BAVEXLO-607712 format. One record per residue (C-alpha): x, y, z; residue in one letter. Coordinates in nm, 2 decimals, m for minus. Each point is the difference from the previous one (the first is absolute). Example, Ala and Ser with C-alpha at 12.3 -4.5 7.8 and 13.67 -1.06 7.14 Angstrom:
// residues 2
{{1.23, m0.45, 0.78}, "a"}
{{0.14, 0.34, m0.07}, "s"}
//
This chain:
// residues 427
{{0.00, 0.00, 0.00}, "x"}
{{0.14, 0.34, m0.09}, "x"}
{{m0.15, 0.32, 0.13}, "x"}
{{m0.03, 0.28, m0.25}, "x"}
{{0.03, 0.37, 0.09}, "x"}
{{m0.16, 0.30, m0.16}, "x"}
{{0.20, 0.31, m0.07}, "x"}
{{m0.17, 0.16, 0.30}, "x"}
{{0.12, m0.27, 0.24}, "x"}
{{m0.30, m0.22, 0.03}, "x"}
{{0.06, m0.38, 0.02}, "x"}
{{m0.22, m0.20, m0.24}, "x"}
{{m0.05, m0.37, 0.00}, "x"}
{{m0.21, m0.17, m0.27}, "x"}
{{m0.09, m0.37, 0.03}, "x"}
{{m0.19, m0.14, m0.30}, "x"}
{{m0.24, m0.27, 0.11}, "x"}
{{m0.28, m0.18, m0.19}, "x"}
{{m0.08, m0.23, 0.29}, "x"}
{{m0.27, 0.22, 0.15}, "x"}
{{m0.31, 0.18, m0.14}, "x"}
{{0.10, 0.31, 0.19}, "x"}
{{0.26, 0.27, 0.00}, "x"}
{{0.17, 0.15, 0.30}, "x"}
{{0.17, 0.33, 0.06}, "x"}
{{0.18, 0.08, 0.33}, "x"}
{{0.16, 0.33, 0.09}, "x"}
{{0.25, m0.03, 0.29}, "x"}
{{0.14, 0.30, 0.20}, "x"}
{{0.30, m0.09, 0.21}, "x"}
{{0.10, 0.22, 0.30}, "x"}
{{0.23, m0.02, 0.30}, "x"}
{{m0.16, m0.11, 0.33}, "x"}
{{0.01, 0.33, 0.18}, "x"}
{{m0.22, 0.26, 0.17}, "x"}
{{m0.21, 0.04, m0.32}, "x"}
{{m0.10, m0.36, m0.03}, "x"}
{{m0.34, 0.06, 0.16}, "x"}
{{m0.06, 0.30, m0.22}, "x"}
{{0.08, m0.20, m0.31}, "x"}
{{m0.24, m0.27, 0.10}, "x"}
{{m0.28, 0.24, 0.07}, "x"}
{{0.05, 0.19, m0.32}, "x"}
{{m0.01, m0.32, m0.21}, "x"}
{{m0.33, m0.10, 0.16}, "x"}
{{m0.15, 0.34, m0.06}, "x"}
{{0.11, m0.01, m0.37}, "x"}
{{m0.16, m0.34, m0.03}, "x"}
{{m0.36, 0.11, 0.08}, "x"}
{{m0.04, 0.34, m0.18}, "x"}
{{0.15, 0.21, m0.27}, "x"}
{{m0.08, 0.30, m0.22}, "x"}
{{m0.18, m0.21, m0.26}, "x"}
{{m0.16, m0.27, 0.22}, "x"}
{{m0.08, 0.21, 0.30}, "x"}
{{m0.15, m0.25, 0.24}, "x"}
{{0.06, m0.37, 0.07}, "x"}
{{m0.34, m0.07, m0.14}, "x"}
{{0.08, 0.17, m0.34}, "x"}
{{0.34, m0.17, m0.01}, "x"}
{{m0.16, m0.35, 0.07}, "x"}
{{m0.26, 0.07, m0.28}, "x"}
{{0.29, 0.07, m0.24}, "x"}
{{0.16, m0.33, 0.10}, "x"}
{{m0.32, m0.19, m0.05}, "x"}
{{m0.06, 0.15, m0.34}, "x"}
{{0.34, m0.14, m0.10}, "x"}
{{m0.11, m0.36, 0.05}, "x"}
{{0.05, 0.00, 0.37}, "x"}
{{0.36, 0.12, 0.01}, "x"}
{{0.16, 0.01, 0.34}, "x"}
{{0.21, 0.27, 0.17}, "x"}
{{0.21, m0.10, 0.30}, "x"}
{{0.24, 0.22, 0.20}, "x"}
{{0.23, m0.15, 0.26}, "x"}
{{0.26, 0.14, 0.24}, "x"}
{{0.28, m0.22, 0.14}, "x"}
{{0.37, m0.05, 0.00}, "x"}
{{0.27, m0.19, m0.20}, "x"}
{{0.32, m0.04, 0.19}, "x"}
{{0.07, 0.34, 0.15}, "x"}
{{m0.22, 0.20, m0.24}, "x"}
{{m0.36, 0.10, 0.00}, "x"}
{{m0.19, m0.11, m0.31}, "x"}
{{m0.33, 0.16, m0.10}, "x"}
{{m0.17, m0.20, m0.28}, "x"}
{{m0.29, 0.11, m0.23}, "x"}
{{m0.13, m0.30, m0.20}, "x"}
{{m0.27, m0.02, m0.27}, "x"}
{{m0.11, m0.33, m0.13}, "x"}
{{m0.24, m0.02, m0.30}, "x"}
{{m0.10, m0.21, m0.30}, "x"}
{{0.21, 0.01, m0.32}, "x"}
{{m0.14, 0.21, m0.28}, "x"}
{{m0.05, m0.32, m0.21}, "x"}
{{m0.27, m0.12, 0.25}, "x"}
{{m0.20, 0.33, m0.01}, "x"}
{{m0.34, m0.06, m0.16}, "x"}
{{m0.02, 0.33, m0.19}, "x"}
{{0.35, 0.07, m0.09}, "x"}
{{0.07, 0.22, 0.31}, "x"}
{{0.35, 0.11, 0.06}, "x"}
{{0.02, m0.11, 0.36}, "x"}
{{0.37, 0.04, 0.04}, "x"}
{{m0.02, 0.36, m0.12}, "x"}
{{m0.28, 0.06, 0.25}, "x"}
{{0.20, m0.15, 0.29}, "x"}
{{0.31, 0.20, m0.10}, "x"}
{{m0.22, 0.32, 0.01}, "x"}
{{m0.14, m0.11, 0.34}, "x"}
{{0.35, m0.06, 0.15}, "x"}
{{0.11, 0.34, m0.13}, "x"}
{{m0.29, 0.18, 0.17}, "x"}
{{0.06, m0.19, 0.32}, "x"}
{{0.36, 0.11, 0.02}, "x"}
{{0.01, 0.34, m0.18}, "x"}
{{m0.35, 0.14, 0.04}, "x"}
{{m0.08, m0.02, 0.37}, "x"}
{{m0.32, 0.15, 0.14}, "x"}
{{0.11, 0.33, 0.16}, "x"}
{{m0.24, 0.22, 0.19}, "x"}
{{0.18, 0.33, 0.03}, "x"}
{{0.34, m0.07, 0.15}, "x"}
{{m0.08, m0.35, 0.14}, "x"}
{{m0.15, m0.33, m0.08}, "x"}
{{m0.37, m0.08, 0.07}, "x"}
{{m0.02, 0.01, 0.38}, "x"}
{{m0.25, m0.28, 0.02}, "x"}
{{0.21, m0.24, m0.22}, "x"}
{{0.31, 0.08, 0.21}, "x"}
{{m0.19, m0.07, 0.32}, "x"}
{{m0.14, m0.33, m0.12}, "x"}
{{0.34, m0.12, m0.13}, "x"}
{{0.17, 0.10, 0.33}, "x"}
{{m0.24, m0.22, 0.18}, "x"}
{{0.04, m0.28, m0.25}, "x"}
{{0.38, 0.00, 0.04}, "x"}
{{m0.02, 0.00, 0.38}, "x"}
{{m0.25, m0.29, m0.02}, "x"}
{{0.24, m0.19, m0.22}, "x"}
{{0.28, 0.04, 0.24}, "x"}
{{m0.22, m0.10, 0.30}, "x"}
{{m0.14, m0.30, m0.19}, "x"}
{{0.34, m0.17, m0.04}, "x"}
{{m0.02, m0.13, 0.36}, "x"}
{{m0.28, m0.23, m0.12}, "x"}
{{0.25, m0.22, m0.18}, "x"}
{{0.22, m0.10, 0.29}, "x"}
{{0.26, m0.18, m0.22}, "x"}
{{0.06, 0.30, m0.22}, "x"}
{{m0.02, 0.24, 0.29}, "x"}
{{0.27, m0.20, 0.19}, "x"}
{{0.23, 0.00, m0.30}, "x"}
{{m0.05, 0.37, m0.04}, "x"}
{{0.08, 0.07, 0.37}, "x"}
{{0.31, m0.22, m0.02}, "x"}
{{0.12, 0.20, m0.30}, "x"}
{{m0.07, 0.33, 0.18}, "x"}
{{0.19, m0.11, 0.31}, "x"}
{{0.28, m0.16, m0.20}, "x"}
{{0.05, 0.30, m0.22}, "x"}
{{m0.11, 0.29, 0.22}, "x"}
{{0.30, 0.20, m0.09}, "x"}
{{m0.02, m0.08, m0.37}, "x"}
{{m0.25, 0.11, m0.27}, "x"}
{{m0.11, m0.36, m0.03}, "x"}
{{m0.16, 0.03, 0.34}, "x"}
{{m0.24, 0.27, m0.11}, "x"}
{{m0.35, m0.04, m0.14}, "x"}
{{m0.06, 0.02, m0.37}, "x"}
{{m0.34, 0.16, 0.05}, "x"}
{{0.09, 0.23, 0.29}, "x"}
{{m0.12, 0.04, 0.35}, "x"}
{{m0.33, 0.10, 0.15}, "x"}
{{0.17, 0.29, 0.19}, "x"}
{{0.15, 0.14, m0.32}, "x"}
{{m0.32, m0.04, m0.20}, "x"}
{{m0.20, 0.19, 0.26}, "x"}
{{0.24, 0.30, m0.02}, "x"}
{{m0.02, 0.05, m0.38}, "x"}
{{m0.17, 0.32, m0.08}, "x"}
{{m0.19, 0.09, m0.32}, "x"}
{{0.27, 0.25, m0.08}, "x"}
{{0.28, m0.25, 0.04}, "x"}
{{m0.17, m0.25, m0.22}, "x"}
{{m0.06, 0.26, m0.27}, "x"}
{{0.36, 0.12, 0.01}, "x"}
{{0.13, m0.35, m0.01}, "x"}
{{m0.16, m0.09, m0.33}, "x"}
{{0.28, 0.13, m0.22}, "x"}
{{0.26, m0.18, 0.21}, "x"}
{{m0.19, m0.32, m0.03}, "x"}
{{0.01, 0.02, m0.38}, "x"}
{{0.35, 0.12, m0.05}, "x"}
{{0.22, m0.12, 0.29}, "x"}
{{m0.02, m0.37, m0.05}, "x"}
{{0.11, m0.28, m0.22}, "x"}
{{m0.29, m0.10, m0.23}, "x"}
{{m0.06, m0.34, m0.18}, "x"}
{{m0.29, m0.03, m0.25}, "x"}
{{m0.06, m0.37, m0.07}, "x"}
{{m0.23, m0.15, m0.27}, "x"}
{{m0.11, m0.37, m0.03}, "x"}
{{m0.20, m0.11, m0.30}, "x"}
{{m0.05, 0.15, m0.34}, "x"}
{{0.21, 0.32, 0.00}, "x"}
{{0.23, 0.16, m0.25}, "x"}
{{0.31, 0.19, 0.10}, "x"}
{{m0.14, 0.32, m0.16}, "x"}
{{m0.32, m0.03, 0.22}, "x"}
{{0.20, m0.06, 0.32}, "x"}
{{0.25, 0.29, m0.07}, "x"}
{{m0.29, 0.23, m0.10}, "x"}
{{m0.17, m0.05, 0.33}, "x"}
{{0.32, 0.03, 0.20}, "x"}
{{0.08, 0.33, m0.17}, "x"}
{{m0.36, 0.13, 0.04}, "x"}
{{m0.01, m0.06, 0.37}, "x"}
{{0.36, 0.11, 0.06}, "x"}
{{0.09, 0.26, m0.26}, "x"}
{{0.27, 0.16, 0.20}, "x"}
{{0.36, m0.12, 0.03}, "x"}
{{0.04, m0.22, 0.31}, "x"}
{{0.30, m0.01, 0.23}, "x"}
{{m0.08, m0.23, 0.29}, "x"}
{{0.15, 0.11, 0.33}, "x"}
{{0.01, m0.35, 0.14}, "x"}
{{0.23, m0.30, m0.05}, "x"}
{{m0.12, m0.35, 0.05}, "x"}
{{0.30, m0.10, 0.22}, "x"}
{{m0.08, m0.25, 0.27}, "x"}
{{0.14, 0.02, 0.35}, "x"}
{{0.12, m0.35, 0.08}, "x"}
{{0.10, m0.09, 0.36}, "x"}
{{0.20, m0.33, m0.04}, "x"}
{{0.01, m0.13, 0.36}, "x"}
{{m0.17, 0.04, 0.33}, "x"}
{{0.22, 0.08, 0.29}, "x"}
{{m0.26, m0.11, 0.25}, "x"}
{{m0.34, m0.17, m0.03}, "x"}
{{m0.29, 0.22, 0.11}, "x"}
{{m0.31, m0.13, 0.15}, "x"}
{{m0.35, 0.15, 0.02}, "x"}
{{m0.33, m0.12, 0.13}, "x"}
{{m0.34, 0.16, m0.04}, "x"}
{{m0.34, m0.11, 0.12}, "x"}
{{m0.33, 0.01, m0.18}, "x"}
{{m0.33, m0.18, 0.03}, "x"}
{{0.10, m0.30, m0.21}, "x"}
{{m0.06, m0.37, 0.04}, "x"}
{{0.31, m0.10, m0.19}, "x"}
{{0.34, 0.16, 0.06}, "x"}
{{0.22, 0.09, m0.29}, "x"}
{{0.38, m0.03, 0.01}, "x"}
{{0.21, 0.18, m0.25}, "x"}
{{0.38, m0.03, m0.04}, "x"}
{{0.18, 0.26, m0.20}, "x"}
{{0.33, m0.09, m0.16}, "x"}
{{0.26, 0.21, m0.18}, "x"}
{{0.12, m0.20, m0.30}, "x"}
{{0.35, 0.15, m0.01}, "x"}
{{0.02, 0.14, m0.35}, "x"}
{{0.07, 0.31, m0.20}, "x"}
{{m0.25, 0.10, m0.27}, "x"}
{{0.02, m0.09, m0.29}, "x"}
{{0.14, m0.34, 0.08}, "x"}
{{0.13, m0.30, m0.18}, "x"}
{{m0.17, m0.26, 0.22}, "x"}
{{m0.36, 0.10, m0.06}, "x"}
{{m0.10, m0.35, m0.13}, "x"}
{{0.17, m0.18, 0.28}, "x"}
{{m0.20, 0.22, 0.25}, "x"}
{{m0.32, m0.06, m0.19}, "x"}
{{0.06, m0.37, 0.02}, "x"}
{{0.10, 0.01, 0.36}, "x"}
{{m0.32, 0.18, 0.10}, "x"}
{{m0.21, m0.26, m0.20}, "x"}
{{0.18, m0.29, 0.18}, "x"}
{{m0.05, 0.16, 0.34}, "x"}
{{m0.35, 0.12, m0.01}, "x"}
{{m0.14, 0.03, m0.35}, "x"}
{{m0.27, m0.26, m0.01}, "x"}
{{m0.13, m0.34, 0.13}, "x"}
{{0.33, m0.17, m0.09}, "x"}
{{0.21, 0.25, 0.20}, "x"}
{{0.19, m0.07, 0.32}, "x"}
{{m0.21, 0.23, 0.21}, "x"}
{{m0.33, m0.16, m0.12}, "x"}
{{0.12, m0.36, 0.03}, "x"}
{{0.18, 0.02, 0.32}, "x"}
{{m0.12, 0.29, 0.21}, "x"}
{{m0.37, m0.02, m0.10}, "x"}
{{m0.05, m0.37, m0.09}, "x"}
{{0.26, m0.20, 0.19}, "x"}
{{0.02, 0.21, 0.32}, "x"}
{{m0.35, 0.14, m0.01}, "x"}
{{0.12, 0.33, 0.14}, "x"}
{{m0.20, 0.24, m0.22}, "x"}
{{m0.31, 0.04, m0.21}, "x"}
{{0.20, 0.15, m0.29}, "x"}
{{0.38, 0.06, m0.05}, "x"}
{{0.16, 0.15, m0.30}, "x"}
{{0.27, 0.25, m0.12}, "x"}
{{0.01, 0.28, m0.24}, "x"}
{{0.29, 0.18, m0.16}, "x"}
{{0.03, 0.37, m0.09}, "x"}
{{0.31, m0.02, m0.22}, "x"}
{{m0.02, 0.37, m0.08}, "x"}
{{0.07, 0.09, 0.36}, "x"}
{{0.19, m0.31, 0.11}, "x"}
{{m0.24, m0.12, 0.27}, "x"}
{{m0.18, m0.33, 0.06}, "x"}
{{m0.29, m0.06, 0.23}, "x"}
{{m0.10, m0.33, 0.16}, "x"}
{{m0.35, 0.01, 0.14}, "x"}
{{m0.22, m0.25, 0.18}, "x"}
{{m0.34, m0.01, 0.18}, "x"}
{{0.05, m0.18, 0.33}, "x"}
{{m0.14, m0.05, 0.35}, "x"}
{{0.18, 0.25, 0.23}, "x"}
{{0.16, m0.27, 0.21}, "x"}
{{0.18, m0.13, m0.31}, "x"}
{{0.19, 0.32, m0.07}, "x"}
{{0.35, m0.12, 0.11}, "x"}
{{m0.04, m0.35, m0.14}, "x"}
{{m0.10, 0.15, m0.34}, "x"}
{{0.30, 0.24, 0.00}, "x"}
{{0.23, m0.29, 0.07}, "x"}
{{m0.16, m0.21, m0.26}, "x"}
{{0.03, 0.27, m0.27}, "x"}
{{0.37, 0.04, 0.09}, "x"}
{{0.04, m0.37, m0.04}, "x"}
{{m0.14, 0.01, m0.35}, "x"}
{{0.24, 0.28, m0.09}, "x"}
{{0.29, m0.20, 0.15}, "x"}
{{m0.11, m0.29, m0.23}, "x"}
{{0.05, 0.24, m0.29}, "x"}
{{0.34, 0.11, 0.13}, "x"}
{{0.14, m0.35, 0.04}, "x"}
{{m0.13, m0.11, m0.34}, "x"}
{{m0.26, m0.24, 0.15}, "x"}
{{m0.24, 0.05, m0.29}, "x"}
{{m0.08, m0.30, m0.21}, "x"}
{{0.01, m0.01, m0.37}, "x"}
{{m0.38, m0.06, 0.00}, "x"}
{{m0.05, 0.32, 0.21}, "x"}
{{0.22, 0.20, m0.24}, "x"}
{{m0.19, m0.13, m0.30}, "x"}
{{m0.34, 0.07, 0.16}, "x"}
{{0.10, 0.36, 0.08}, "x"}
{{0.12, 0.06, m0.35}, "x"}
{{m0.33, m0.14, m0.14}, "x"}
{{m0.20, 0.22, 0.24}, "x"}
{{0.19, 0.31, m0.12}, "x"}
{{m0.06, m0.09, m0.36}, "x"}
{{m0.38, m0.05, 0.07}, "x"}
{{m0.03, 0.33, 0.18}, "x"}
{{0.18, 0.20, m0.27}, "x"}
{{m0.20, m0.16, m0.28}, "x"}
{{m0.32, 0.09, 0.17}, "x"}
{{0.09, 0.37, m0.03}, "x"}
{{m0.12, 0.01, m0.36}, "x"}
{{m0.34, m0.14, 0.09}, "x"}
{{m0.12, 0.34, 0.09}, "x"}
{{0.06, 0.35, m0.12}, "x"}
{{0.02, 0.13, 0.36}, "x"}
{{0.28, m0.24, 0.09}, "x"}
{{0.18, 0.08, m0.33}, "x"}
{{m0.03, 0.37, 0.08}, "x"}
{{0.15, m0.03, 0.34}, "x"}
{{0.28, m0.22, m0.10}, "x"}
{{0.10, 0.20, m0.31}, "x"}
{{0.00, 0.32, 0.20}, "x"}
{{0.25, m0.15, 0.24}, "x"}
{{0.25, 0.00, m0.29}, "x"}
{{0.02, 0.38, 0.05}, "x"}
{{0.19, m0.06, 0.32}, "x"}
{{0.25, m0.25, m0.15}, "x"}
{{0.31, 0.10, m0.18}, "x"}
{{m0.04, m0.30, m0.22}, "x"}
{{m0.36, m0.10, m0.04}, "x"}
{{m0.04, m0.37, m0.06}, "x"}
{{m0.27, m0.20, m0.18}, "x"}
{{m0.20, m0.27, 0.18}, "x"}
{{0.16, m0.27, m0.22}, "x"}
{{0.35, 0.13, 0.09}, "x"}
{{m0.09, m0.01, 0.37}, "x"}
{{m0.12, m0.35, m0.02}, "x"}
{{0.31, m0.12, m0.19}, "x"}
{{0.23, 0.18, 0.24}, "x"}
{{m0.17, m0.16, 0.30}, "x"}
{{0.04, m0.34, m0.16}, "x"}
{{0.38, 0.05, m0.01}, "x"}
{{0.03, 0.06, 0.38}, "x"}
{{0.14, m0.29, 0.20}, "x"}
{{0.00, m0.07, 0.37}, "x"}
{{0.35, 0.16, 0.07}, "x"}
{{m0.14, 0.33, m0.14}, "x"}
{{m0.30, m0.02, 0.24}, "x"}
{{0.24, m0.08, 0.29}, "x"}
{{0.21, 0.30, m0.08}, "x"}
{{m0.29, 0.25, 0.02}, "x"}
{{m0.16, m0.17, 0.30}, "x"}
{{0.32, 0.06, 0.20}, "x"}
{{m0.05, 0.38, m0.05}, "x"}
{{m0.34, 0.01, 0.17}, "x"}
{{0.00, 0.21, 0.32}, "x"}
{{m0.30, 0.00, 0.24}, "x"}
{{m0.08, 0.37, 0.06}, "x"}
{{m0.34, 0.02, 0.16}, "x"}
{{m0.25, m0.23, 0.18}, "x"}
{{m0.35, 0.14, 0.01}, "x"}
{{m0.28, m0.17, 0.19}, "x"}
{{m0.37, 0.09, m0.02}, "x"}
{{m0.18, m0.17, 0.28}, "x"}
{{m0.34, 0.00, 0.16}, "x"}
{{m0.10, 0.22, 0.29}, "x"}
{{0.05, m0.14, 0.35}, "x"}
{{m0.29, m0.02, 0.24}, "x"}
{{m0.10, 0.33, 0.13}, "x"}
{{0.10, 0.18, m0.32}, "x"}
{{m0.33, m0.05, m0.18}, "x"}
{{m0.09, 0.36, 0.04}, "x"}
{{0.28, 0.09, m0.23}, "x"}
{{m0.09, m0.22, m0.28}, "x"}
{{0.08, 0.11, m0.35}, "x"}
{{m0.11, m0.13, m0.35}, "x"}
//
């Protein structure tokens, strides 16, 4: 995959695909995680629901329905140590329109109006829209506590990386959102447009001329991004940190955060990918077979790797009394990796699991969209076929070498309230 770039500095990625009946356009804004993160998120959600041409959410939804039920989706999150704001339009291909409508042209016009034609009322956005979106963002942040597994991993990341950008929130914080004034939001609009890296991605039936025309229409000015995509890698932990929090939960969640001991970009990416799969990537993994099935210490046990940041999380749902046993059991599985105690069958199963997972990416446009965008953060974007073939070449000594670099940084434990604390229940 090769990213193109307009003369104005907009990155363009065009992926031809005849597998689906629909087209997809995604516009990504990439910012640092800083004191403007909350403002970026709020502004994006305000732009989503009203603009100068389609002034209300109702009118905007009507336009989408008239275009054969097109979908508009805006998300705010993070990739490595960067905030990513994504505007996505999905719609049928022109060839499927019954009356020869130019759906792609209509959606390009809609995206332009969303980004470049906001609904201003004097020197501010519509106050009612801003108020609603403020509350929606706050509700989104508060709702995360409902998914205890995801919440615990997030809290481990925040504690583990509290002095790094990676420990921040990709949406923002409730405190910051509440402080944003109408004037600040209005003043921030131009910064939002111009002080970011921008990727415009197309999946489906799109010509290069169509893609570049839209990129130049939305961003006619010369861009000079202020922000690099450099990643702050901390190789090793000097001392393991431990944190415990109590909530009203029936099942405790244990998360172990490991530094994987690398500099980015790194040569051992495929060995790390395979190591993570062997350790906790599926039902054939060491964690699943031994910690969950054999020892019956947990309800689930798995691992995930953020190769961009150089961090691995091991997470499990357990009874509170099994905390120390589970920690020791996880350490034993990592020791198995370090001493080369993985069987040839386990190695083959992990490679097959990776192959299956990557091949599934092209089963949906959403998965394709997410994966292909990730190439923007890589100095040498790699195709799925290349990844699979490179993983197949990895042998056990390669896995042993990277496993030896793991360093346990943080232990986070989310447990239930003790008796007498019920009055402080949350979530």
